[in-house]
C-alpha positions as CSV (number, residue, x, y, z in Angstrom):
1,X,-98.2,-45.6,48.3
2,X,-94.8,-48.2,48.6
3,X,-93.5,-48.8,45.7
4,X,-92.0,-53.2,45.0
5,X,-88.4,-53.9,45.7
6,X,-86.1,-54.7,43.8
7,X,-86.5,-58.8,44.6
8,X,-90.0,-58.3,43.6
9,X,-89.0,-57.3,40.0
10,X,-86.5,-60.2,40.7
11,X,-89.2,-63.1,41.0
12,X,-91.4,-61.7,38.7
13,X,-88.0,-62.3,35.6
14,X,-88.2,-65.6,36.6
15,X,-91.4,-66.4,36.9
16,X,-92.5,-65.1,33.8
17,X,-89.2,-66.8,32.3
18,X,-90.0,-70.4,33.8
19,X,-94.1,-69.3,32.9
20,X,-92.5,-69.5,29.1
21,X,-90.6,-73.3,29.3
22,X,-94.4,-74.6,30.6
23,X,-95.9,-72.9,28.1
24,X,-94.0,-73.3,25.2
25,X,-95.0,-77.0,24.4
26,X,-98.7,-76.8,23.5
27,X,-99.7,-67.0,20.8
28,X,-99.0,-62.4,20.4
29,X,-96.2,-62.5,18.2
30,X,-98.0,-61.7,15.1
31,X,-96.0,-61.1,11.4
32,X,-96.2,-57.0,11.4
33,X,-94.2,-57.1,8.5
34,X,-96.8,-59.3,7.2
35,X,-100.2,-57.2,8.5
36,X,-98.9,-54.2,7.7
37,X,-97.2,-54.3,4.1
38,X,-99.4,-56.6,2.6
39,X,-103.0,-58.1,1.8
40,X,-104.3,-61.1,2.7
41,X,-105.0,-63.2,-0.4
42,X,-108.3,-63.9,-1.4
43,X,-110.0,-60.7,-0.4
44,X,-108.1,-58.1,-2.8
45,X,-110.2,-55.0,-3.1
46,X,-109.4,-51.3,-4.4
47,X,-110.6,-49.6,-1.4
48,X,-111.0,-50.5,2.7
49,X,-111.4,-47.0,4.9
50,X,-110.2,-48.4,8.8
51,X,-108.7,-46.6,11.8
52,X,-109.5,-46.6,15.7
53,X,-110.3,-43.6,18.5
54,X,-108.5,-44.0,21.8
55,X,-110.5,-41.1,24.1
56,X,-108.7,-41.3,27.1
57,X,-108.4,-40.3,30.9
58,X,-105.2,-40.0,32.7
59,X,-104.7,-38.6,36.9
60,X,-101.3,-38.3,38.2
61,X,-100.4,-38.2,41.4
62,X,-97.2,-37.1,41.3
63,X,-96.1,-34.1,43.8
64,X,-94.0,-31.1,43.2
65,X,-90.0,-30.5,42.9
66,X,-88.8,-31.0,46.4
67,X,-85.5,-30.7,48.8
68,X,-83.6,-29.2,45.0
69,X,-80.3,-27.2,46.6
70,X,-77.7,-24.1,45.2
71,X,-78.6,-22.6,42.1
72,X,-81.5,-24.9,40.9
73,X,-83.6,-24.2,44.7
74,X,-85.7,-21.8,42.3
75,X,-87.2,-24.8,41.1
76,X,-88.5,-26.3,44.6
77,X,-92.4,-25.8,44.1
78,X,-92.2,-26.9,40.5
79,X,-94.1,-29.5,38.7
80,X,-91.3,-31.9,37.1
81,X,-92.5,-32.5,33.7
82,X,-92.1,-36.6,34.0
83,X,-95.4,-36.1,36.3
84,X,-97.4,-34.3,33.8
85,X,-100.0,-35.7,31.4
86,X,-98.4,-35.8,27.2
87,X,-98.4,-34.5,25.1
88,X,-99.0,-30.8,26.4
89,X,-97.5,-31.8,29.5
90,X,-99.4,-28.4,31.4
91,X,-101.8,-30.3,33.8
92,X,-102.0,-34.2,36.4
93,X,-105.6,-35.0,35.4
94,X,-107.2,-34.8,32.0
95,X,-109.3,-36.0,30.1
96,X,-108.2,-35.8,26.1
97,X,-108.0,-38.1,22.4
98,X,-105.2,-40.0,22.3
99,X,-104.9,-40.9,19.0
100,X,-107.8,-40.7,16.6
101,X,-106.3,-42.4,13.2
102,X,-107.5,-42.4,10.0
103,X,-106.9,-44.7,7.5
104,X,-107.3,-46.3,3.9
105,X,-105.5,-49.3,2.7
106,X,-106.0,-51.7,-0.5
107,X,-104.6,-53.9,-3.8
108,X,-104.4,-52.1,-7.1
109,X,-106.7,-53.3,-8.5
110,X,-107.5,-53.8,-11.9
111,X,-104.0,-52.2,-12.3
112,X,-102.1,-54.8,-10.5
113,X,-103.0,-57.3,-8.2
114,X,-99.4,-57.6,-6.9
115,X,-98.9,-53.8,-5.5
116,X,-100.8,-52.9,-2.0
117,X,-100.7,-49.5,-0.6
118,X,-101.3,-48.5,2.6
119,X,-102.4,-45.2,4.3
120,X,-102.3,-44.0,8.2
121,X,-103.0,-40.1,8.9
122,X,-103.2,-39.4,13.3
123,X,-105.6,-36.7,13.9
124,X,-105.3,-36.8,18.0
125,X,-103.6,-35.5,21.0
126,X,-100.0,-36.8,21.6
127,X,-95.9,-36.5,19.9
128,X,-96.5,-36.9,16.6
129,X,-99.4,-33.9,16.6
130,X,-97.5,-32.1,19.4
131,X,-96.0,-29.0,16.9
132,X,-99.3,-27.8,15.7
133,X,-102.2,-29.6,16.9
134,X,-103.1,-30.1,13.2
135,X,-103.3,-34.1,11.4
136,X,-100.4,-35.6,10.8
137,X,-99.4,-38.2,7.5
138,X,-98.1,-41.2,9.3
139,X,-98.1,-44.3,6.8
140,X,-98.1,-44.1,3.0
141,X,-96.3,-47.3,1.1
142,X,-96.6,-49.2,-2.2
143,X,-95.6,-52.8,-1.9
144,X,-94.8,-54.6,-4.9
145,X,-95.5,-58.5,-4.8
146,X,-94.2,-59.7,-8.0
147,X,-91.1,-60.9,-6.4
148,X,-92.9,-62.9,-3.8
149,X,-92.6,-66.8,-4.5
150,X,-96.8,-67.9,-3.1
151,X,-96.9,-71.2,-1.9
152,X,-95.5,-74.6,-2.7
153,X,-98.3,-77.9,-2.9
154,X,-99.0,-77.9,0.6
155,X,-100.3,-74.6,1.1
156,X,-96.8,-72.8,2.7
157,X,-95.3,-69.7,1.5
158,X,-92.3,-69.9,-0.7
159,X,-89.4,-67.3,0.0
160,X,-89.2,-64.5,-1.8
161,X,-89.0,-60.6,-1.9
162,X,-91.5,-58.4,-1.3
163,X,-90.5,-54.5,-2.4
164,X,-92.4,-51.4,0.5
165,X,-91.1,-47.8,-0.7
166,X,-92.3,-44.5,1.0
167,X,-93.0,-43.6,4.8
168,X,-93.8,-46.4,7.4
169,X,-92.9,-48.6,10.3
170,X,-89.5,-49.5,9.9
171,X,-88.1,-53.0,11.2
172,X,-87.2,-52.8,15.0
173,X,-88.5,-53.1,18.6
174,X,-91.9,-55.4,18.3
175,X,-93.6,-52.9,20.8
176,X,-93.1,-49.9,17.7
177,X,-94.5,-52.5,15.1
178,X,-97.8,-53.6,16.9
179,X,-98.2,-50.1,18.4
180,X,-99.9,-48.5,15.6
181,X,-102.4,-52.1,15.5
182,X,-105.7,-51.7,17.8
183,X,-106.4,-55.0,17.2
184,X,-103.7,-56.1,19.3
185,X,-104.2,-54.8,22.4
186,X,-102.2,-52.0,23.6
187,X,-101.8,-52.9,27.9
188,X,-99.6,-50.1,28.8
189,X,-101.5,-46.7,27.3
190,X,-99.4,-44.0,28.4
191,X,-96.1,-45.4,27.6
192,X,-93.5,-42.4,27.2
193,X,-91.7,-43.9,30.2
194,X,-90.0,-46.7,28.1
195,X,-86.8,-47.4,26.5
196,X,-89.1,-47.5,22.6
197,X,-90.8,-43.9,23.1
198,X,-87.0,-42.5,24.3
199,X,-85.6,-43.6,21.1
200,X,-88.0,-42.5,19.4
201,X,-86.5,-39.0,19.8
202,X,-84.5,-38.6,16.6
203,X,-82.4,-35.3,16.6
204,X,-83.9,-32.8,14.7
205,X,-82.1,-29.7,15.7
206,X,-78.6,-28.9,17.1
207,X,-76.9,-27.8,20.4
208,X,-78.1,-27.0,24.2
209,X,-81.6,-26.5,22.8
210,X,-83.0,-28.7,20.9
211,X,-86.9,-29.3,20.2
212,X,-88.5,-25.8,20.4
213,X,-91.6,-25.6,20.7
214,X,-92.4,-24.4,16.9
215,X,-90.8,-28.5,16.0
216,X,-91.3,-31.4,16.5
217,X,-89.4,-34.5,16.6
218,X,-91.6,-37.1,17.3
219,X,-91.3,-40.1,14.7
220,X,-93.7,-42.3,15.9
221,X,-91.0,-45.2,14.8
222,X,-91.4,-44.4,11.0
223,X,-89.0,-43.3,7.9
224,X,-89.2,-42.5,4.9
225,X,-87.2,-45.1,2.1
226,X,-87.3,-48.4,0.7
227,X,-87.4,-52.6,2.5
228,X,-86.8,-55.8,1.4
229,X,-88.8,-58.4,3.0
230,X,-90.8,-61.8,2.7
231,X,-91.5,-64.7,5.1
232,X,-91.5,-68.4,4.9
233,X,-93.6,-71.3,6.3
234,X,-91.8,-74.6,6.6
235,X,-93.6,-78.2,8.0
236,X,-92.5,-79.4,11.3
237,X,-93.4,-81.3,14.5
238,X,-92.0,-79.2,16.9
239,X,-93.8,-78.8,20.4
240,X,-96.2,-81.9,19.6
241,X,-97.8,-79.2,17.0
242,X,-98.6,-79.5,13.2
243,X,-98.7,-75.6,12.8
244,X,-95.8,-74.4,10.2
245,X,-92.1,-72.7,11.4
246,X,-92.7,-69.0,9.7
247,X,-88.8,-67.0,9.3
248,X,-89.6,-64.3,8.3
249,X,-86.5,-61.6,7.4
250,X,-86.4,-57.5,6.4
251,X,-83.7,-55.4,5.1
252,X,-84.0,-51.6,4.8
253,X,-82.3,-47.9,4.7
254,X,-84.0,-45.3,5.3
255,X,-83.7,-41.0,5.7
256,X,-83.2,-41.3,9.8
257,X,-85.4,-37.8,10.6
258,X,-88.7,-37.2,11.6
259,X,-91.9,-37.4,9.7
260,X,-92.1,-35.4,7.3
261,X,-88.0,-34.0,6.5
262,X,-86.1,-34.5,3.6
263,X,-82.7,-36.4,4.3
264,X,-81.5,-33.2,5.4
265,X,-77.6,-34.4,6.3
266,X,-76.8,-37.2,2.8
267,X,-76.6,-39.9,5.6
268,X,-78.7,-42.8,5.2
269,X,-80.3,-45.0,8.7
270,X,-80.2,-48.9,8.3
271,X,-82.9,-51.4,9.4
272,X,-82.7,-55.1,9.7
273,X,-85.3,-57.7,10.8
274,X,-85.4,-61.9,12.0
275,X,-87.6,-64.1,13.2
276,X,-88.6,-67.5,13.6
277,X,-92.0,-68.3,14.6
278,X,-93.6,-71.4,16.0
279,X,-97.9,-71.5,14.5
280,X,-100.1,-73.2,16.5
281,X,-102.7,-73.0,14.1
282,X,-104.8,-71.4,11.5
283,X,-106.1,-68.2,13.5
284,X,-104.3,-65.3,11.4
285,X,-103.6,-61.4,12.5
286,X,-102.4,-59.9,15.0
287,X,-103.9,-62.1,17.5
288,X,-102.6,-65.5,16.1
289,X,-101.8,-68.0,18.2
290,X,-98.2,-68.4,18.3
291,X,-94.6,-68.4,19.8
292,X,-92.1,-66.4,18.0
293,X,-88.4,-65.6,19.0
294,X,-86.8,-61.7,17.6
295,X,-84.0,-59.8,17.0
296,X,-83.8,-56.1,15.5
297,X,-80.6,-54.0,14.4
298,X,-80.6,-50.5,13.4
299,X,-77.7,-48.1,12.6
300,X,-76.9,-45.0,10.8
301,X,-74.9,-41.6,11.0
302,X,-76.4,-38.4,12.7
303,X,-74.6,-34.8,11.5
304,X,-74.8,-32.7,14.3
305,X,-73.1,-29.4,15.1
306,X,-72.3,-29.5,19.2
307,X,-71.0,-25.9,18.4
308,X,-73.4,-23.9,17.1
309,X,-72.5,-20.4,18.4
310,X,-69.1,-21.4,17.8
311,X,-67.2,-19.9,21.0
312,X,-64.4,-23.9,21.1
313,X,-66.3,-24.9,23.9
314,X,-68.4,-28.3,22.7
315,X,-72.3,-27.3,23.8
316,X,-73.0,-30.7,25.5
317,X,-70.3,-30.3,28.4
318,X,-70.8,-28.4,32.0
319,X,-69.7,-24.7,32.2
320,X,-66.7,-25.7,34.4
321,X,-65.4,-28.5,32.7
322,X,-65.2,-25.9,29.5
323,X,-68.3,-26.3,27.8
324,X,-72.1,-24.8,27.6
325,X,-74.3,-27.6,28.8
326,X,-75.8,-25.1,31.7
327,X,-75.7,-22.1,29.8
328,X,-76.8,-19.8,32.8
329,X,-75.1,-22.1,35.5
330,X,-71.4,-23.6,36.2
331,X,-71.5,-26.9,37.4
332,X,-70.9,-25.5,41.0
333,X,-74.5,-23.9,40.5
334,X,-72.0,-19.8,39.8
335,X,-73.9,-17.4,37.1
336,X,-72.1,-18.3,33.6
337,X,-73.5,-16.0,30.9
338,X,-72.4,-14.7,27.5
339,X,-72.5,-18.7,27.1
340,X,-76.0,-19.6,25.3
341,X,-75.8,-21.8,22.5
342,X,-79.5,-20.6,19.9
343,X,-81.0,-23.7,18.9
344,X,-82.1,-22.8,14.8
345,X,-84.5,-24.5,14.5
346,X,-84.9,-27.8,12.5
347,X,-81.4,-27.4,10.5
348,X,-78.0,-28.1,10.8
349,X,-75.7,-25.1,12.0
350,X,-72.5,-25.5,9.1
351,X,-70.3,-23.5,10.7
352,X,-67.3,-26.4,10.5
353,X,-67.9,-27.6,13.5
354,X,-71.1,-30.1,12.9
355,X,-69.6,-34.3,12.4
356,X,-71.5,-37.4,11.7
357,X,-72.7,-39.0,14.5
358,X,-72.9,-43.1,14.2
359,X,-75.9,-44.0,16.3
360,X,-76.7,-48.2,17.2
361,X,-79.4,-49.4,18.0
362,X,-80.6,-53.3,18.5
363,X,-82.4,-55.5,20.9
364,X,-84.0,-58.8,21.2
365,X,-87.1,-60.8,22.1
366,X,-89.6,-63.7,23.0
367,X,-93.3,-63.6,22.4
368,X,-96.1,-66.3,23.1
369,X,-99.6,-65.9,22.4
370,X,-101.4,-69.4,22.5
371,X,-104.5,-70.7,24.7
372,X,-102.9,-73.8,25.6
373,X,-105.5,-75.5,28.1
374,X,-109.1,-75.8,26.5
375,X,-110.9,-74.9,30.1
376,X,-108.8,-72.2,29.9
377,X,-108.7,-68.4,28.9
378,X,-106.0,-67.5,26.4
379,X,-101.9,-66.6,27.6
380,X,-99.7,-64.1,26.9
381,X,-96.0,-63.9,27.8
382,X,-93.8,-60.9,26.0
383,X,-90.4,-59.5,27.0
384,X,-87.7,-58.0,25.1
385,X,-83.6,-56.5,25.8
386,X,-82.6,-53.3,24.3
387,X,-79.5,-51.1,23.7
388,X,-78.6,-48.0,21.9
389,X,-75.0,-46.3,21.6
390,X,-74.4,-42.7,20.6
391,X,-75.5,-39.3,20.3
392,X,-79.2,-40.4,22.6
393,X,-82.1,-38.6,23.7
394,X,-81.2,-36.9,27.4
395,X,-84.3,-35.7,28.1
396,X,-85.5,-32.4,28.6
397,X,-82.5,-29.7,29.7
398,X,-85.2,-28.7,32.2
399,X,-87.2,-31.0,34.4
400,X,-89.7,-27.9,34.9
401,X,-92.7,-27.1,32.9
402,X,-92.7,-23.5,33.2
403,X,-90.4,-22.7,30.6
404,X,-89.9,-19.1,32.7
405,X,-88.4,-20.8,35.7
406,X,-83.8,-20.1,36.4
407,X,-83.0,-23.2,33.7
408,X,-84.4,-22.1,30.7
409,X,-87.7,-24.2,30.2
410,X,-89.4,-27.0,28.6
411,X,-88.4,-26.8,25.2
412,X,-85.2,-27.8,24.8
413,X,-84.0,-31.6,24.4
414,X,-80.4,-32.5,25.3
415,X,-78.4,-35.3,23.7
416,X,-75.4,-37.1,24.8
417,X,-72.8,-37.9,22.1
418,X,-70.9,-40.7,23.1
419,X,-74.9,-41.8,25.3
420,X,-75.6,-45.7,25.9
421,X,-79.1,-46.5,27.2
422,X,-80.5,-50.1,27.7
423,X,-83.9,-51.2,28.5
424,X,-85.7,-54.5,29.3
425,X,-89.6,-55.4,29.8
426,X,-91.4,-58.2,31.1
427,X,-95.3,-58.9,30.1
428,X,-97.5,-61.4,31.2
429,X,-101.4,-61.4,30.5
430,X,-104.5,-64.2,30.9
431,X,-107.5,-63.5,28.5
432,X,-110.8,-64.6,30.7
433,X,-113.4,-65.4,28.7
434,X,-116.9,-68.1,29.2
435,X,-115.0,-70.4,30.9
436,X,-116.2,-69.1,34.2
437,X,-119.1,-67.3,32.9
438,X,-118.3,-64.0,31.4
439,X,-120.2,-63.4,28.0
440,X,-117.7,-61.1,26.8
441,X,-113.8,-61.3,26.8
442,X,-112.1,-59.8,30.0
443,X,-108.3,-59.5,30.1
444,X,-105.7,-58.7,32.9
445,X,-102.5,-58.0,32.2
446,X,-98.9,-57.0,34.5
447,X,-95.8,-55.8,32.8
448,X,-92.5,-54.5,34.2
449,X,-90.3,-51.9,32.7
450,X,-86.3,-50.9,33.4
451,X,-84.6,-48.3,31.4
452,X,-81.3,-47.4,32.1
453,X,-80.9,-43.4,30.2
454,X,-77.3,-42.3,30.4
455,X,-76.0,-45.2,31.8
456,X,-72.9,-45.2,32.7
457,X,-72.0,-41.6,31.4
458,X,-69.1,-40.3,32.4
459,X,-68.6,-36.1,31.5
460,X,-65.6,-35.0,32.6
461,X,-65.7,-37.6,35.2
462,X,-68.8,-36.6,36.5
463,X,-71.9,-38.5,36.2
464,X,-74.2,-35.7,36.1
465,X,-77.2,-37.1,33.5
466,X,-77.7,-40.9,34.2
467,X,-81.7,-42.3,35.4
468,X,-82.8,-45.3,36.6
469,X,-86.8,-45.6,35.4
470,X,-88.7,-48.9,37.3
471,X,-92.1,-48.9,35.8
472,X,-95.0,-52.0,37.1
473,X,-98.3,-52.0,35.0
474,X,-101.5,-53.7,35.6
475,X,-104.2,-53.1,33.4
476,X,-107.5,-55.0,33.2
477,X,-109.7,-54.9,29.6
478,X,-113.2,-55.5,29.2
479,X,-114.3,-56.6,25.5
480,X,-117.9,-54.9,25.1
481,X,-117.2,-55.8,20.9
482,X,-114.5,-57.5,19.7
483,X,-113.7,-53.9,18.3
484,X,-114.4,-51.8,21.3
485,X,-112.9,-52.2,24.7
486,X,-112.4,-50.2,28.1
487,X,-108.7,-50.7,29.7
488,X,-108.1,-49.2,33.1
489,X,-104.9,-49.1,34.0
490,X,-102.7,-48.6,37.7
491,X,-98.5,-47.4,37.6
492,X,-95.7,-47.4,40.2
493,X,-93.2,-44.9,39.0
494,X,-89.6,-45.7,41.3
495,X,-87.1,-43.2,39.3
496,X,-84.3,-42.3,40.2
497,X,-80.7,-40.4,39.8
498,X,-78.6,-42.5,42.5
499,X,-76.0,-43.1,40.3
500,X,-75.0,-39.6,39.8
501,X,-72.4,-37.7,41.4
502,X,-72.3,-35.0,43.8
503,X,-75.3,-31.7,43.5
504,X,-75.9,-33.7,40.3
505,X,-77.5,-36.7,42.8
506,X,-79.0,-33.7,45.1
507,X,-80.9,-32.2,42.8
508,X,-81.5,-35.1,40.1
509,X,-83.8,-37.2,43.1
510,X,-85.2,-33.7,44.0
511,X,-87.3,-34.2,40.5
512,X,-87.6,-37.5,40.5
513,X,-88.9,-38.4,44.1
514,X,-92.0,-36.6,43.5
515,X,-92.5,-39.0,40.2
516,X,-95.8,-41.2,42.0
517,X,-98.2,-43.4,40.4
518,X,-100.9,-42.6,37.8
519,X,-104.1,-44.2,36.4
520,X,-106.4,-44.2,33.2
521,X,-109.0,-45.0,32.1
522,X,-109.3,-45.3,27.7
523,X,-112.0,-46.9,25.6
524,X,-110.9,-48.1,22.3
525,X,-112.9,-48.3,19.4
526,X,-111.6,-49.9,16.0
527,X,-113.6,-49.3,12.4
528,X,-113.8,-51.0,8.8
529,X,-115.8,-50.9,5.5
530,X,-115.1,-51.8,2.2
531,X,-116.3,-48.9,-0.1
532,X,-115.8,-50.8,-3.1
533,X,-114.2,-54.2,-4.4
């Protein structure tokens, strides 16, 4: 099937920006810090059970690897990792339970009306539960609201401070903050080929052989630490509306490690968030009517050992450049046995070669969700740019599913010490509800992603790992009930290694040219029950 051309992507960007300008004077920019960190006023409860299920079916139309040359020619006829269904990566079509989450939340009555708690567990089949298939604790936090300053005489929130401590979603890309809230529609239910997914692969190991099969480095955008946040509202008449402006800030400090880990390297990660939203009416929750601009920033050092076998050669550099990156093959595809750094698992080898590497991650975005015309449905628009520098996720060491292939298997993950990742997306959606004679709400959505992994990254003057991803996603949703819906999604994918050099380009495209479109059907069921008051 033909894939969209670059001019089509450019046209969508321009159209999306025009749409945002045209509609901005007449909402899905929810305040996730308010929704996930605090309980609504006036409805305090001690225990509320909640969660959601997302049974899923997906089919990938990718072809096997073909056209590989040299020492990599043995990969021909094998399935590539991006052309399979996550998390197991062994099939191209399957039913699976993508997410099954159970949680409790509430206010610590009768102990204190100013203390809220939030707990969420994951039981589904995804990267978080991948290591052993068992349930994982996603969120477990307590929020202290004693320093918040309530509302003024007009009922608008005053600026103060709220302290949240525990394991939870820290301030970062809006997409990551919203993924665990099913009330906000997740139009791209297969997100692993997006920037937000790649940034979530924390370094939980070292050297060439990262992420062995008995370990997991998925963090679900969570961290363990402490956060200071709050929001304030201000009267204004911008855009012909009497709704207030809302300013939100967050500053946090976390371990910077994967779920369930202690601070193994004595380094901490800083998180920051600023946003300004225009509220159009009194709607609340994940589907409130508003418009928002925001920015986020992270940075932190990660202790990393790039010579775990202590042979004086860096593990992330190709052998002919003086390193161990391809321990069994040199850059010219001749055997190079005897230099094969073995990962120790989820810890740092302290042999004198370890050092702190700084990682930075930042982004800016715009979101809009409203019903600007009485005779039409709700319109949603989102756009975001993201960038990361330093010790970036570089994909599987081998792109082949078969773990017994010539290059060492799927169970190892590469990282670039001086890497750079860059990406952006535009997402446009439309709610159809009754104005066309439908009894239940139906939505249509179109999204375009670009992600440049290892952008302009040269190792010894050779571009060996850059990959450029372009993805279109079209979705349609039908709501049986406000808490139950079916989502049909189709993706057009165009991945290339054209910016690489020599044989790395040839063999990279041999893997990536086979990646084709995919389709999926997902049902979402949300449940909530207040047991005690």
